[in-house]
ZAMARGU-4260 file (C-alpha; in steps of 0.2 Angstrom, whole numbers, plus 5000, padded with zeros to 4 digits):
<rodrens>
0) 4901/5272/5120 | 4891/5255/5119 | 4884/5260/5102 | 4901/5264/5096 | 4908/5248/5101
5) 4894/5238/5093 | 4897/5248/5077 | 4915/5243/5077 | 4911/5225/5080 | 4899/5225/5066
10) 4912/5233/5054 | 4925/5220/5058 | 4912/5206/5054 | 4907/5215/5038 | 4925/5216/5033
15) 4928/5197/5036 | 4912/5189/5030 | 4908/5200/5014 | 4918/5200/4998 | 4924/5218/4994
20) 4910/5229/4988 | 4898/5215/4984 | 4884/5216/4997 | 4875/5229/5007 | 4876/5229/5026
25) 4857/5224/5025 | 4862/5206/5021 | 4875/5206/5034 | 4862/5211/5047 | 4850/5197/5041
30) 4865/5185/5042 | 4869/5190/5060 | 4851/5190/5066 | 4846/5173/5059 | 4862/5163/5055
35) 4877/5168/5065 | 4872/5159/5081 | 4874/5142/5073 | 4886/5145/5059 | 4897/5158/5067
40) 4898/5177/5065 | 4912/5175/5052 | 4903/5160/5042 | 4917/5149/5049 | 4905/5137/5058
45) 4899/5134/5076 | 4885/5121/5080 | 4881/5122/5061 | 4894/5120/5048 | 4905/5134/5040
50) 4895/5143/5026 | 4909/5145/5013 | 4909/5140/4994 | 4921/5126/4997 | 4909/5118/5009
55) 4893/5120/4998 | 4899/5112/4982 | 4887/5097/4983 | 4872/5109/4985 | 4865/5120/4971
60) 4860/5138/4974 | 4841/5134/4972 | 4843/5120/4984 | 4851/5131/4996 | 4836/5144/4995
65) 4824/5130/4998 | 4834/5125/5014 | 4834/5142/5021 | 4816/5144/5017 | 4810/5127/5023
70) 4824/5120/5034 | 4835/5105/5031 | 4827/5088/5034 | 4836/5077/5048 | 4845/5092/5055
75) 4841/5106/5068 | 4841/5118/5054 | 4824/5127/5054 | 4815/5136/5040 | 4815/5155/5039
80) 4801/5158/5026 | 4790/5166/5039 | 4804/5177/5045 | 4813/5184/5030 | 4808/5188/5012
85) 4812/5178/4997 | 4823/5193/4992 | 4833/5191/5008 | 4834/5173/5006 | 4842/5175/4988
90) 4854/5188/4995 | 4859/5176/5009 | 4862/5162/4996 | 4873/5174/4986 | 4883/5179/5002
95) 4887/5161/5007 | 4892/5156/4990 | 4904/5170/4989 | 4922/5169/4996 | 4925/5180/5011
100) 4939/5193/5010 | 4950/5181/5020 | 4949/5164/5027 | 4960/5162/5043 | 4974/5149/5041
105) 4975/5136/5054 | 4991/5126/5052 | 5005/5119/5063 | 5010/5136/5070 | 4993/5141/5076
110) 4990/5124/5083 | 5006/5124/5093 | 5002/5142/5099 | 4986/5136/5106 | 4993/5120/5115
115) 4993/5120/5134 | 4997/5107/5146 | 4990/5110/5164 | 4995/5094/5173 | 5011/5084/5168
120) 5009/5066/5166 | 5020/5062/5181 | 5010/5073/5192 | 4993/5064/5189 | 4985/5056/5205
125) 4988/5038/5207 | 4970/5035/5214 | 4953/5042/5211 | 4947/5056/5222 | 4930/5047/5223
130) 4923/5030/5227 | 4912/5028/5212 | 4914/5014/5199 | 4925/5022/5186 | 4918/5011/5172
135) 4900/5015/5177 | 4902/5034/5176 | 4892/5044/5163 | 4899/5059/5155 | 4884/5071/5151
140) 4887/5085/5139 | 4875/5099/5143 | 4875/5111/5128 | 4863/5123/5136 | 4877/5132/5146
145) 4892/5123/5139 | 4896/5112/5154 | 4899/5093/5157 | 4892/5084/5172 | 4900/5068/5178
150) 4886/5056/5184 | 4888/5041/5196 | 4880/5027/5186 | 4876/5017/5202 | 4868/5031/5213
155) 4863/5042/5198 | 4871/5057/5207 | 4882/5071/5200 | 4900/5069/5205 | 4907/5085/5197
160) 4902/5098/5184 | 4914/5109/5174 | 4914/5122/5160 | 4919/5117/5142 | 4923/5126/5126
165) 4909/5133/5116 | 4898/5121/5106 | 4905/5104/5112 | 4902/5090/5100 | 4892/5077/5109
170) 4903/5062/5106 | 4915/5061/5120 | 4929/5048/5118 | 4939/5038/5131 | 4956/5030/5134
175) 4955/5011/5133 | 4956/5010/5152 | 4942/5022/5154 | 4952/5034/5165 | 4953/5049/5153
180) 4939/5057/5143 | 4943/5067/5127 | 4931/5081/5120 | 4931/5090/5103 | 4922/5107/5101
185) 4915/5113/5085 | 4927/5128/5086 | 4941/5116/5085 | 4947/5113/5103 | 4952/5096/5109
190) 4954/5093/5128 | 4959/5079/5139 | 4951/5077/5156 | 4956/5065/5171 | 4941/5055/5178
195) 4951/5052/5194 | 4950/5070/5199 | 4940/5079/5185 | 4954/5091/5181 | 4958/5097/5163
200) 4975/5090/5158 | 4979/5097/5141 | 4971/5106/5127 | 4975/5110/5109 | 4965/5120/5095
205) 4967/5109/5080 | 4956/5118/5068 | 4942/5132/5065 | 4927/5120/5062 | 4930/5102/5069
210) 4919/5087/5065 | 4924/5074/5078 | 4938/5065/5086 | 4943/5047/5089 | 4955/5038/5101
215) 4966/5024/5096 | 4964/5007/5105 | 4982/5007/5112 | 4978/5024/5120 | 4993/5033/5112
220) 4984/5043/5099 | 4970/5055/5096 | 4964/5059/5078 | 4954/5075/5075 | 4943/5077/5059
225) 4940/5095/5053 | 4928/5103/5042 | 4939/5119/5041 | 4953/5118/5036 | 4952/5102/5026
230) 4963/5092/5038 | 4965/5077/5049 | 4976/5081/5065 | 4985/5066/5074 | 4990/5070/5092
235) 4999/5062/5106 | 4985/5056/5118 | 4995/5061/5133 | 4998/5079/5130 | 4988/5083/5114
240) 5004/5088/5105 | 5003/5087/5086 | 5012/5072/5078 | 5006/5074/5060 | 4994/5084/5050
245) 4985/5076/5035 | 4979/5087/5021 | 4963/5079/5014 | 4963/5079/4995 | 4961/5066/4981
250) 4974/5062/4968 | 4968/5077/4958 | 4970/5090/4972 | 4952/5092/4976 | 4950/5095/4994
255) 4937/5089/5006 | 4929/5090/5023 | 4929/5075/5034 | 4912/5067/5037 | 4918/5058/5052
260) 4933/5048/5060 | 4932/5032/5069 | 4944/5020/5078 | 4944/5002/5072 | 4950/4992/5086
265) 4953/4975/5076 | 4962/4984/5062 | 4972/4996/5073 | 4968/5010/5062 | 4957/5025/5060
270) 4943/5025/5047 | 4938/5042/5039 | 4923/5046/5028 | 4925/5061/5017 | 4912/5074/5014
275) 4917/5080/4997 | 4926/5066/4989 | 4919/5048/4986 | 4932/5039/4997 | 4935/5031/5013
280) 4953/5033/5021 | 4961/5021/5032 | 4976/5027/5043 | 4985/5013/5052 | 4993/5017/5069
285) 5003/5001/5070 | 5021/5002/5075 | 5025/4991/5060 | 5011/4996/5047 | 5017/4986/5033
290) 5005/4972/5035 | 4990/4984/5035 | 4997/4994/5020 | 4998/4978/5011 | 4981/4973/5016
295) 4987/4957/5025 | 4971/4956/5035 | 4960/4940/5038 | 4962/4928/5024 | 4964/4940/5009
300) 4980/4940/4999 | 4988/4957/4994 | 4985/4954/4976 | 4966/4954/4979 | 4966/4971/4987
305) 4960/4987/4979 | 4964/5005/4985 | 4979/5016/4984 | 4992/5014/4998 | 5005/5025/5006
310) 5019/5018/5016 | 5029/5023/5031 | 5022/5028/5048 | 5003/5032/5048 | 5001/5026/5030
315) 4985/5032/5021 | 4975/5019/5012 | 4962/5027/5000 | 4947/5016/4995 | 4937/5023/4980
320) 4918/5023/4982 | 4903/5025/4970 | 4896/5039/4980 | 4899/5051/4995 | 4897/5045/5013
325) 4888/5057/5025 | 4884/5044/5037 | 4891/5026/5041 | 4891/5012/5052 | 4903/4997/5055
330) 4900/4979/5060 | 4908/4973/5076 | 4923/4965/5068 | 4926/4981/5057 | 4927/4971/5041
335) 4912/4980/5033 | 4907/4998/5032 | 4889/5002/5028 | 4887/5020/5022 | 4875/5032/5014
340) 4874/5049/5006 | 4861/5062/5011 | 4853/5061/4994 | 4855/5043/4990 | 4841/5030/4989
345) 4852/5015/4993 | 4866/5013/5005 | 4883/5006/5001 | 4891/4990/5008 | 4910/4992/5008
350) 4922/4977/5012 | 4936/4985/5021 | 4947/4970/5019 | 4947/4970/5000 | 4944/4989/4998
355) 4929/4989/4987 | 4910/4990/4987 | 4902/4973/4988 | 4883/4977/4989 | 4869/4989/4992
360) 4859/4992/5008 | 4840/4990/5005 | 4833/5006/5012 | 4818/5017/5007 | 4824/5033/5014
365) 4838/5042/5023 | 4844/5031/5037 | 4854/5037/5052 | 4867/5024/5051 | 4879/5032/5064
370) 4865/5028/5077 | 4863/5010/5071 | 4864/4995/5083 | 4867/4977/5080 | 4860/4962/5089
375) 4856/4944/5085 | 4839/4940/5079 | 4833/4922/5075 | 4851/4916/5074 | 4858/4930/5062
380) 4866/4947/5065 | 4855/4962/5060 | 4857/4980/5060 | 4843/4992/5066 | 4843/5010/5061
385) 4831/5024/5062 | 4827/5035/5047 | 4829/5054/5047 | 4816/5057/5035 | 4802/5045/5039
390) 4794/5037/5054 | 4802/5020/5053 | 4816/5009/5059 | 4824/4997/5047 | 4830/4980/5052
395) 4843/4973/5040 | 4851/4956/5038 | 4870/4959/5038 | 4873/4944/5027 | 4860/4947/5013
400) 4859/4966/5016 | 4840/4964/5014 | 4828/4973/5025 | 4819/4960/5035 | 4807/4972/5043
405) 4801/4990/5044 | 4795/4995/5061 | 4783/5010/5059 | 4786/5024/5072 | 4777/5040/5076
410) 4790/5050/5066 | 4808/5051/5060 | 4821/5046/5073 | 4839/5052/5077 | 4846/5040/5091
415) 4844/5021/5094 | 4851/5012/5108 | 4852/4994/5115 | 4863/4983/5126 | 4869/4966/5126
420) 4860/4962/5143 | 4844/4970/5138 | 4830/4963/5127 | 4824/4980/5122 | 4830/4994/5110
425) 4825/5012/5112 | 4822/5024/5098 | 4817/5042/5099 | 4805/5052/5087 | 4817/5067/5086
430) 4809/5076/5071 | 4791/5081/5069 | 4776/5084/5081 | 4779/5068/5091 | 4796/5073/5097
435) 4791/5070/5115 | 4789/5051/5114 | 4801/5036/5113 | 4798/5019/5107 | 4804/5003/5116
440) 4806/4989/5104 | 4808/4970/5109 | 4823/4964/5100 | 4816/4946/5100 | 4800/4950/5091
445) 4804/4967/5082 | 4788/4974/5090 | 4785/4990/5099 | 4781/4985/5117 | 4779/5002/5124
450) 4779/5021/5120 | 4786/5032/5133 | 4783/5051/5136 | 4796/5057/5149 | 4791/5076/5147
455) 4776/5080/5137 | 4779/5093/5124 | 4798/5092/5126 | 4811/5085/5115 | 4816/5068/5122
460) 4831/5059/5114 | 4847/5050/5116 | 4845/5034/5127 | 4861/5027/5135 | 4862/5011/5146
465) 4872/5009/5161 | 4886/4997/5163 | 4876/4981/5166 | 4861/4986/5155 | 4849/4987/5170
470) 4845/5006/5167 | 4841/5017/5152 | 4845/5035/5153 | 4835/5047/5142 | 4839/5066/5138
475) 4825/5079/5139 | 4833/5090/5126 | 4828/5107/5133 | 4837/5121/5142 | 4828/5117/5158
480) 4829/5098/5155 | 4833/5082/5164 | 4842/5066/5162 | 4828/5053/5166 | 4833/5036/5173
485) 4822/5021/5169 | 4822/5003/5175 | 4827/4994/5159 | 4816/4979/5163 | 4800/4986/5170
490) 4802/5002/5160 | 4797/5012/5175 | 4804/5029/5179 | 4817/5028/5193 | 4824/5046/5194
495) 4826/5062/5185 | 4841/5074/5187 | 4840/5092/5181 | 4852/5097/5167 | 4854/5111/5155
500) 4850/5103/5138 | 4859/5086/5140 | 4862/5083/5122 | 4872/5067/5125 | 4878/5055/5139
505) 4891/5042/5138 | 4894/5027/5149 | 4913/5023/5151 | 4911/5004/5151 | 4900/5003/5136
510) 4911/5015/5126 | 4928/5007/5129 | 4920/4990/5126 | 4912/4995/5109 | 4895/4989/5115
515) 4885/4983/5100 | 4870/4993/5107 | 4879/5010/5106 | 4888/5022/5094 | 4906/5020/5092
</rodrens>
């Protein structure tokens, strides 16, 4: 009976992922064994992106063969040359570049069917059920078994632990007062949780393969950015009901995945980078959006502005770029975006007020701008970012866009963190043989002052500071891992807390105040 059930499941998978009559079951078995755990049994995405022709337009087939054989730099995609033959790799490439028999639709009807409210707004508790400092809580995403732990940031003790949807995206977002936390999972679910009682309030499935979410500064809206379908979904933050769906496409009808969506507090808008179209979109959530639609920001006159504008509620402003943006970063005032394409040699500097590129970032290899931090160095604002393809941190003057120093590290890094009250920035060495170390950099001298190894032989990553910057928390990214707490001044270990692959942890105060030392 068990074998018959397995055969039926495999038959359904074949019917969905394979074009009619085009491939043998052998390639299906290869895909299921080596690819499905990350990219989904139906090629619709999971922890990894969906593997469909529309998502692969920027990569040639030969490049795809190389990625399967040797892995993708700066990602968790491993190489399979030692596990499958060149012929099997070619078959896999032909498979993922072929359209499936059917791609599930996910429009307003499906979204509304999935929508559930568990606790009405007027039934929410008036006071917290705990005595911890709400603004010094940490939300720890444990991808090892799909749970979240709420950690007291003063005592470093867990207050609650609850199950989440599969493949939760690490970037938790918060309401402006810090009471509510929002999660987006790679399979499209958005959920709202109350940090007073740690209960789930509402949830909605907004897509099939979700990229990330953002919460507006007024606490009224949540925006979700999808890889599949190519949409943005605007929701009411109270109950996650849908307000509007934006189809992502350029003026010629070319559709695109969203690289990311961010909230821009001074602009009262969402900023969206697009994966397959060289544009940035800005969507205002002001009640009277006309000043933003006209570009009436700071000291620029409407006639000086570039970009195409829509009008009415939630207008879309389209800013054309020279190249795609796979990764980007903003200054604290959200006047400037710094972006880079995966294959670009230079980053772009985009003035969001006037809507055009104004310069190039001086970079020698692929930066991870989404992990960049800003701080003051010798009287000027600088951006520091690790590189995903070489062992270095670049420190860039934000006025001249020039690199003022390259700090050599023991390997490519993924996450960098600092804090306004700390003299030190922390950066991991996520990729390569030295993934078990982290460097501590003195932001006053731009020198590495200590190299720390919390768990030899393990992957150590993603530092996050507590509210006042007195402690730095490190993730040991393993199934049987820890969150390791360090004194941020003495750099000595204080405590370690067992966790199941804690991929990210987010301090409420630092997030809602858009700390210059953490990602936004």
